[in-house]
C-alpha positions in Angstrom: -45.2 -100.4 31.6 -47.6 -100.9 28.7 -48.1 -98.3 26.0 -50.5 -95.5 26.8 -54.0 -96.2 25.6 -54.7 -95.5 21.9 -58.0 -97.3 21.3 -61.3 -98.1 23.0 -60.1 -101.7 23.5 -57.1 -100.3 25.5 -59.5 -98.5 27.8 -61.6 -101.6 28.2 -58.5 -103.7 29.1 -57.7 -101.2 31.8 -61.2 -101.0 33.1 -61.5 -97.3 32.4 -64.6 -95.4 31.4 -62.9 -92.2 30.6 -59.5 -90.4 30.4 -58.4 -87.3 32.2 -56.2 -86.1 29.3 -56.0 -87.1 25.6 -52.9 -86.1 23.7 -53.2 -85.5 19.9 -50.0 -85.6 18.0 -48.9 -85.2 14.4 -46.2 -87.9 14.9 -46.6 -91.6 15.1 -46.7 -92.8 18.7 -43.2 -93.7 19.8 -42.9 -94.3 23.5 -39.4 -92.8 23.9 -38.0 -89.7 25.7 -37.0 -88.2 22.3 -40.7 -87.9 21.4 -42.6 -85.0 23.1 -46.0 -86.6 23.3 -44.6 -89.6 25.0 -42.8 -87.5 27.6 -45.8 -85.4 28.4 -48.0 -88.5 28.6 -45.7 -90.3 31.0 -45.2 -87.2 33.2 -49.0 -86.9 33.5 -49.4 -90.6 34.1 -46.7 -90.5 36.9 -48.8 -87.8 38.6 -51.8 -90.1 38.7 -53.8 -88.9 35.6 -55.3 -91.3 33.1 -53.8 -90.5 29.7 -54.5 -91.5 26.1 -52.9 -90.7 22.8 -54.4 -90.2 19.4 -51.5 -90.2 16.9 -51.8 -88.8 13.4 -55.6 -88.8 13.3 -57.3 -88.5 9.9 -58.2 -84.8 10.0 -60.6 -85.0 7.1 -63.3 -86.4 9.4 -64.2 -86.4 13.1 -64.2 -90.1 13.8 -60.5 -90.4 14.8 -60.8 -87.4 17.2 -63.8 -89.0 18.9 -62.3 -92.5 19.3 -61.3 -92.1 23.0 -64.2 -90.0 24.0 -64.2 -86.7 25.7 -61.5 -86.2 28.3 -62.4 -85.2 31.8 -59.8 -82.4 31.9 -58.4 -81.4 28.4 -57.1 -82.3 25.0 -53.4 -81.6 24.6 -52.3 -80.9 21.0 -48.8 -81.0 19.4 -47.8 -81.0 15.7 -45.0 -83.4 16.7 -41.2 -83.1 16.9 -41.2 -80.7 14.0 -43.3 -77.8 12.9 -45.8 -79.4 10.5 -44.8 -77.1 7.6 -41.1 -78.1 8.0 -42.2 -81.8 8.2 -44.4 -81.5 5.1 -42.3 -79.3 2.8 -38.7 -78.9 1.6 -36.9 -75.5 1.7 -38.2 -75.0 -1.9 -41.8 -75.5 -0.7 -42.2 -78.8 -2.4 -44.0 -81.7 -0.6 -41.6 -84.1 1.0 -41.5 -87.6 -0.3 -41.0 -89.1 3.1 -42.0 -88.4 6.7 -39.6 -89.9 9.2 -42.1 -89.6 12.0 -44.8 -91.6 10.2 -45.2 -95.4 9.9 -43.1 -96.6 7.1 -42.0 -93.0 6.4 -45.3 -92.4 4.6 -46.0 -88.8 3.8 -49.3 -87.0 4.1 -50.4 -88.3 7.5 -50.3 -85.0 9.2 -52.0 -81.8 7.9 -50.4 -78.5 7.1 -50.6 -76.3 10.2 -51.5 -79.4 12.3 -52.2 -77.6 15.5 -54.8 -75.3 14.0 -56.4 -78.2 12.1 -56.5 -80.6 15.1 -57.8 -77.9 17.4 -60.6 -76.8 15.2 -61.6 -80.4 14.5 -61.8 -81.0 18.3 -64.0 -77.9 18.7 -66.3 -79.2 16.0 -66.5 -82.6 17.6 -66.7 -81.7 21.3 -67.6 -78.0 21.5 -66.3 -76.2 24.5 -63.7 -78.7 25.7 -60.4 -77.3 27.2 -57.6 -77.4 24.6 -53.9 -77.0 25.5 -51.3 -76.4 22.8 -47.7 -77.5 23.1 -44.5 -78.5 21.2 -42.2 -76.6 18.8 -44.9 -75.5 16.4 -46.8 -73.8 19.3 -43.6 -72.3 20.8 -42.4 -70.7 17.6 -45.9 -69.3 16.7 -47.1 -67.9 19.9 -47.1 -64.3 18.7 -47.7 -62.8 15.3 -45.1 -64.3 13.2 -43.7 -64.5 9.6 -44.7 -67.7 7.8 -42.3 -68.7 5.0 -44.8 -71.0 3.4 -47.5 -68.2 3.1 -44.8 -65.6 2.6 -46.8 -63.4 4.9 -47.4 -62.6 8.5 -49.8 -64.8 10.5 -51.6 -64.2 13.7 -50.7 -65.9 17.0 -51.5 -69.6 16.7 -53.6 -69.2 19.8 -56.0 -67.0 17.9 -56.3 -69.2 14.8 -56.6 -72.5 16.8 -59.2 -71.2 19.3 -57.3 -73.0 22.1 -57.5 -72.1 25.8 -53.8 -72.0 26.6 -50.4 -72.5 25.0 -47.5 -74.2 26.7 -44.1 -73.0 25.3 -40.8 -74.7 26.1 -40.5 -78.4 27.0 -43.6 -78.2 29.1 -43.5 -80.8 31.9 -44.0 -78.3 34.8 -46.6 -76.3 32.9 -48.7 -79.2 31.8 -48.8 -80.6 35.4 -50.0 -77.2 36.7 -52.6 -76.9 33.9 -53.9 -80.4 34.8 -54.0 -79.6 38.5 -55.9 -76.4 38.0 -58.4 -77.9 35.7 -59.0 -80.7 38.1 -59.6 -78.3 40.9 -61.6 -75.9 38.7 -59.1 -73.0 39.1 -58.2 -70.4 36.5 -55.3 -70.9 34.1 -53.8 -67.5 34.4 -50.2 -66.6 35.4 -48.7 -70.0 34.8 -45.0 -69.5 33.9 -44.2 -70.9 30.5 -47.7 -70.4 29.1 -49.6 -67.9 27.0 -53.4 -67.4 26.6 -55.9 -65.0 25.1 -57.6 -62.3 27.3 -60.3 -59.9 26.5 -58.6 -57.1 28.4 -55.2 -56.4 29.9 -56.1 -54.1 32.8 -55.5 -56.7 35.5 -51.9 -57.3 34.4 -49.1 -55.6 36.4 -47.0 -53.4 34.1 -46.8 -55.8 31.1 -44.5 -55.2 28.2 -46.7 -54.2 25.3 -45.7 -55.5 21.9 -46.8 -53.7 18.7 -50.2 -55.1 17.9 -51.2 -57.5 15.1 -52.7 -54.6 13.2 -49.4 -52.7 13.5 -46.9 -55.4 12.6 -48.8 -56.7 9.5 -48.6 -53.2 8.0 -45.2 -52.1 9.2 -42.0 -54.2 9.1 -40.2 -51.9 11.6 -43.1 -52.5 14.0 -42.5 -56.3 13.5 -38.8 -55.8 14.3 -39.7 -53.9 17.4 -42.0 -56.6 18.5 -39.2 -59.2 18.0 -36.7 -57.1 20.1 -39.1 -56.7 23.0 -40.1 -60.4 22.9 -36.4 -61.5 22.7 -35.4 -59.5 25.7 -38.0 -61.1 28.0 -37.3 -64.8 27.3 -35.7 -65.6 30.6 -37.3 -67.3 33.6 -35.7 -64.9 36.2 -36.0 -61.4 34.7 -38.7 -62.0 32.0 -41.8 -59.9 32.2 -45.4 -60.5 31.0 -45.8 -59.7 27.3 -49.0 -58.8 25.6 -49.9 -58.3 21.9 -53.3 -57.1 20.9 -55.1 -58.9 18.1 -58.2 -56.9 17.2 -60.2 -56.7 20.5 -58.3 -59.5 22.3 -54.8 -59.8 23.8 -52.3 -62.6 23.5 -50.7 -62.7 27.0 -47.4 -64.5 27.5 -46.2 -65.1 31.1 -42.5 -65.4 31.8 -40.8 -68.7 30.8 -40.9 -71.6 33.3 -37.9 -72.1 35.6 -35.3 -74.6 34.3 -35.5 -78.1 35.7 -33.0 -79.0 38.3 -30.9 -82.1 37.6 -33.0 -84.2 40.0 -36.2 -83.1 38.2 -34.7 -83.8 34.8 -33.5 -87.2 36.0 -37.1 -88.0 37.0 -38.4 -87.2 33.5 -35.9 -89.6 31.9 -36.5 -92.3 34.5 -40.2 -92.7 33.6 -41.2 -96.2 32.3 -41.0 -95.7 28.5 -41.4 -98.7 26.3 -38.6 -97.4 24.1 -40.3 -98.6 21.0 -42.8 -97.6 18.4 -46.4 -98.7 19.0 -46.9 -102.3 17.8 -49.6 -101.2 15.4 -46.8 -99.9 13.2 -45.0 -103.2 12.8 -46.7 -104.1 9.6 -45.6 -100.8 8.0 -42.0 -101.4 9.0 -42.0 -99.2 12.0 -41.1 -95.5 12.3 -37.9 -94.4 10.5 -37.2 -91.4 12.8 -37.0 -93.7 15.8 -34.1 -95.6 14.3 -31.8 -92.6 14.6 -32.4 -92.2 18.3 -33.1 -95.9 19.3 -29.7 -96.2 21.0 -29.0 -92.6 21.7 -29.2 -90.6 25.0 -30.3 -87.1 25.6 -27.9 -85.8 28.3 -29.0 -82.2 28.5 -31.3 -79.4 27.3 -31.0 -75.8 26.3 -28.4 -74.0 24.2 -26.5 -70.8 25.0 -25.1 -70.5 21.5 -27.8 -68.2 20.1 -27.3 -69.0 16.4 -29.6 -66.6 14.6 -31.3 -69.3 12.5 -32.1 -71.7 15.3 -35.4 -72.0 17.2 -34.1 -74.2 20.0 -33.0 -71.3 22.2 -36.5 -69.8 22.0 -38.0 -73.3 22.8 -35.6 -74.8 25.3 -34.0 -71.6 26.6 -30.4 -70.4 26.9 -29.8 -72.0 30.3 -28.2 -75.5 30.0 -30.1 -78.1 32.0 -28.0 -81.3 32.5 -28.9 -84.7 33.9 -26.8 -86.2 36.6 -24.1 -88.6 35.6 -25.9 -91.4 37.5 -29.1 -90.8 35.5 -27.3 -91.0 32.1 -25.5 -94.1 33.2 -28.8 -95.8 34.3 -30.3 -95.1 30.9 -27.1 -96.4 29.2 -27.3 -99.6 31.2 -31.1 -99.9 30.4 -30.4 -99.6 26.7 -27.5 -102.0 26.8 -29.7 -104.7 28.4 -32.3 -104.6 25.6 -32.1 -107.7 23.4 -31.8 -105.7 20.2 -28.7 -103.8 21.4 -25.6 -104.6 19.5 -23.0 -102.8 21.5 -23.1 -99.2 20.2 -24.6 -96.2 22.0 -24.9 -94.0 18.9 -25.0 -90.6 20.6 -24.9 -88.8 24.0 -25.8 -85.2 23.7 -28.4 -82.4 23.2 -28.7 -79.3 21.0 -24.9 -79.0 21.4 -23.1 -82.2 22.6 -20.2 -80.5 24.3 -22.3 -78.3 26.5 -23.2 -81.2 28.9 -22.5 -80.1 32.4 -21.9 -76.4 31.3 -22.8 -74.0 34.1 -22.6 -70.3 35.0 -23.0 -68.9 38.5 -25.6 -66.5 37.2 -28.0 -69.1 35.8 -29.3 -70.4 39.1 -29.8 -66.9 40.6 -30.2 -64.2 37.9 -30.8 -66.1 34.7 -28.9 -65.5 31.4 -27.3 -62.1 30.8 -29.5 -59.6 29.0 -26.8 -57.7 27.2 -24.0 -60.3 26.9 -23.8 -63.7 25.2 -22.2 -66.8 26.6 -20.3 -67.8 23.4 -20.0 -64.8 21.2 -17.8 -63.0 20.3 -15.9 -65.6 22.5 -16.6 -67.8 25.4 -17.5 -65.9 28.5 -15.0 -66.4 31.4 -17.9 -67.2 33.7 -19.0 -70.2 31.6 -17.7 -73.5 33.0 -17.8 -76.1 30.3 -17.8 -79.1 32.6 -15.5 -81.2 30.3 -14.2 -83.2 33.3 -17.7 -84.5 33.9 -18.2 -85.5 30.3 -14.9 -87.4 30.2 -15.8 -89.3 33.3 -19.3 -90.0 32.0 -18.1 -91.4 28.7 -15.5 -93.5 30.5 -18.1 -95.0 32.8 -20.4 -95.8 29.9 -17.7 -97.7 28.1 -17.2 -99.7 31.3 -20.7 -101.2 31.1 -20.6 -104.9 30.3 -22.4 -104.9 26.9 -21.2 -101.5 25.7 -18.5 -101.6 23.1 -18.7 -98.1 21.6 -20.0 -94.7 22.8 -20.2 -92.2 19.9 -21.0 -88.5 19.9 -23.0 -87.9 16.7 -24.9 -84.7 17.6 -23.3 -81.4 16.7 -20.5 -79.9 18.6 -19.4 -76.3 19.0 -15.9 -76.4 17.5 -15.0 -73.0 19.0 -15.3 -74.6 22.4 -12.6 -77.2 21.5 -9.7 -74.8 21.2 -8.8 -73.6 24.7 -6.5 -75.4 27.2 -9.5 -76.6 29.1 -10.7 -78.5 26.0 -7.5 -80.4 25.3 -8.3 -83.4 27.4 -11.9 -83.5 26.1 -10.8 -83.4 22.4 -8.2 -86.1 23.1 -10.9 -88.4 24.6 -13.3 -87.6 21.8 -10.9 -88.5 19.0 -9.6 -91.5 20.8 -12.9 -93.2 21.7 -16.0 -91.4 20.6 -15.7 -90.5 16.9 -17.0 -93.1 14.5 -14.5 -92.1 11.7 -16.3 -88.8 11.1 -17.0 -85.8 13.4 -19.9 -83.5 12.5 -19.3 -79.8 12.9 -21.2 -76.8 11.5 -19.0 -73.9 10.2 -22.1 -72.9 8.2 -20.2 -70.5 6.0 -16.8 -69.0 5.3 -17.5 -65.3 4.6 -17.0 -63.3 7.7 -20.0 -60.8 7.1 -22.3 -63.8 6.7 -21.0 -65.5 9.8 -21.5 -62.3 11.7 -25.2 -62.2 10.7 -25.6 -65.8 11.6 -23.9 -65.1 15.0 -21.3 -67.8 14.3 -17.5 -67.8 14.9 -15.3 -66.5 12.1 -13.5 -68.8 9.6 -10.1 -68.4 11.5 -11.7 -70.1 14.5 -12.8 -73.0 12.4 -9.4 -73.3 10.7 -7.7 -73.3 14.1 -10.0 -76.1 15.3 -9.5 -78.1 12.0 -5.7 -77.9 12.5 -6.0 -79.1 16.1 -8.3 -81.9 15.1 -5.8 -83.1 12.5 -2.9 -82.9 15.0 -4.8 -84.8 17.7 -5.7 -87.6 15.3 -2.2 -87.8 13.9 -0.9 -88.1 17.5 -3.4 -90.8 18.2 -2.7 -92.5 14.8 -6.3 -92.2 13.9 -7.7 -91.8 10.4 -10.7 -89.6 11.0 -12.4 -86.7 9.1 -14.6 -83.7 9.6 -18.1 -83.6 8.1 -18.9 -80.0 7.6 -22.4 -78.5 7.5 -23.1 -75.4 5.5 -26.2 -73.2 5.0 -27.2 -71.8 1.7 -29.3 -68.7 1.1 -29.1 -67.2 4.6 -29.9 -63.5 5.1 -26.7 -61.4 4.6 -25.3 -63.8 2.0 -24.8 -62.5 -1.5 -23.8 -64.4 -4.6 -20.3 -62.9 -4.1 -20.2 -64.3 -0.6 -21.2 -67.7 -1.8 -18.6 -67.6 -4.6 -16.0 -66.8 -2.0 -17.0 -69.9 -0.1 -17.2 -72.0 -3.2 -13.7 -71.1 -4.2 -12.5 -71.9 -0.7 -14.1 -75.3 -0.8 -12.8 -75.9 -4.3 -9.3 -75.1 -3.4 -9.4 -77.5 -0.5 -11.2 -80.2 -2.6 -14.2 -80.1 -0.2 -17.4 -81.0 -2.0 -20.3 -81.1 0.4 -23.0 -83.7 -0.4 -25.6 -82.3 1.9 -26.5 -78.6 2.1 -29.1 -77.0 4.4 -31.1 -74.6 2.3 -32.1 -71.8 4.7 -35.6 -72.0 6.0 -36.8 -68.9 8.0 -38.4 -70.4 11.0 -41.1 -68.3 12.8 -40.0 -65.9 15.5 -36.3 -66.6 15.0 -33.7 -63.9 14.4 -32.9 -65.1 10.9 -36.6 -65.5 10.0 -37.2 -61.9 11.1 -34.3 -60.7 9.0 -35.6 -62.6 6.0 -39.0 -60.9 6.2 -38.0 -57.4 7.1 -34.6 -57.0 5.4 -33.1 -55.6 8.6 -31.4 -56.9 11.6 -34.0 -56.4 14.4 -31.5 -55.9 17.1 -29.2 -53.4 15.3 -31.6 -51.9 12.8 -29.0 -52.4 10.0 -30.1 -53.3 6.5 -29.4 -57.0 5.6 -29.3 -58.4 2.1 -31.9 -61.2 1.6 -31.5 -63.8 -1.2 -35.2 -64.3 -1.5 -35.9 -65.4 -5.1 -36.0 -69.2 -5.7 -33.5 -68.8 -8.6 -30.9 -67.0 -6.5 -31.3 -69.6 -3.8 -30.6 -72.3 -6.4 -27.5 -70.5 -7.6 -26.1 -70.2 -4.1 -26.7 -73.9 -3.5 -25.1 -74.8 -6.9 -21.9 -72.8 -6.1 -21.5 -74.6 -2.8 -22.0 -78.0 -4.4 -19.5 -77.1 -7.2 -18.6 -80.7 -8.0 -22.0 -81.8 -9.1 -22.1 -81.7 -13.0 -25.8 -80.9 -12.9 -25.0 -77.6 -11.3 -22.8 -76.2 -14.1 -25.5 -74.2 -15.8 -26.5 -72.5 -12.5 -22.8 -71.9 -11.7 -22.4 -70.2 -15.1 -25.5 -68.1 -14.5 -24.3 -67.1 -11.0 -20.9 -66.1 -12.3 -22.5 -64.1 -15.1 -24.8 -62.3 -12.6 -21.8 -61.0 -10.6 -19.4 -60.4 -13.5 -17.1 -63.3 -12.8 -17.5 -65.3 -16.0 -13.8 -65.8 -16.3 -13.9 -68.2 -13.4 -16.2 -70.6 -15.1 -13.3 -72.5 -16.7 -11.9 -73.1 -13.3 -15.1 -74.8 -12.2 -15.1 -76.9 -15.4 -11.6 -78.0 -14.8 -12.2 -78.8 -11.1 -15.2 -81.0 -12.0 -13.0 -83.0 -14.6 -10.3 -83.4 -12.0 
């Protein structure tokens, strides 16, 4: 299938006078199932709608927004695969030098707060045209939220964008329903997985009332209470309607959409994607972000890990949605037959690679548990990890004629690789699917910090590390762990970071890449960062909020970098541990 239309000449070539839906995205147009705008466009196209895409329009003028005309049904807006503020700024709030989702990696092609800017430009250009918001930026900002870049609370993005409806989650079901209703001139209310603005809430049946915008912006405890109430209702089976008053209007969120069944998910990935960036980007060298997923496969959605700092659970949900083995194999075969394929499928996974095929008997009837977690403090006995399916899938992929390697590069939950049920999976992983290095995310070593993060304790990681070494020794493999750590997370003091630094120093581990904590909107960690309290327990949480302390924490973790010595000295002085400075100097020399 050709690319979706992006210009008037494309419409002319197809003999079309107008489009039903025009999607506006902050990313370059890459027609691949890893890019949300492409997925939604192909889903709507498959349903018989005429779709066009305006990618990275120049927001400083109206011309780009008008290039495809006025759609018959609606404009759909997404900031892209990332929140626009995350895409545009580092954790230290400095402009990024590159944008992986732009042609040639060129920065500055998407505005800050892209959804709001795009939506208001469309209002200026077309007046009262229906506007539908979607994507991660919309999902994480659907209620009043803390914004790290403003260091202040902001209203629901629905209010500031003046949009008609917001789709949260992955959105295929919702956007089809929105398109159908607009086509048939029906109201957009009560669509699962959406939110909208209402002028009164009297018609709603016993909604859960969140503290209002006026309450939360002046009271951090009210903001915590709003988070608790919202967090409890994010389930498609037991979730209730939520409302939050903003002045004289109400943001109304309907319960999340039902999870896609394997057959439905298979259909999404079987759509006729070009699996390439738009040819107009060839001269710029293409889109760098596509290279990381060109030969990778998404096998499932959702994450039941509930890490405090992650927004994926809020966006994709806690219920794991896995494709059938046949569907994944068909995609692997399709990839392997492309002329540019050189034999390696770089990744098969999702938010957590080793949750493919995971299932719980409750998920299909009652949803996720309200008061219990699937993985913490340990794996629930009702969670079936489906490792047998994964092993068979990987084996069948390797049997495809042109496939030489199948690697698992997306993150794994190492705590799920310890039980007896995991022995065969880890053996297969180390034998065939690790490209020399396996990525895992212990995140920290201090138990109190890990508790706040909702991550397993250090002893669990060490048990996995031992098992990984033993497995590779038995297989006569020389393979290593690549550990990811977070710096500056709520609950982490300089003393906690020093503890981790000494642990790493003793083991001669010197991380090159550290994730500086960024408080994402409406996440548990983002809420703690703003309020200084854990919203689910009410306990006070230490917050390393000053830029200098965040720099000191990072320097302690990256202890081997000589440029960090002055910050290490300052950190040690701050907590009265100056006597340890000589140890760091010696370690750097050694």
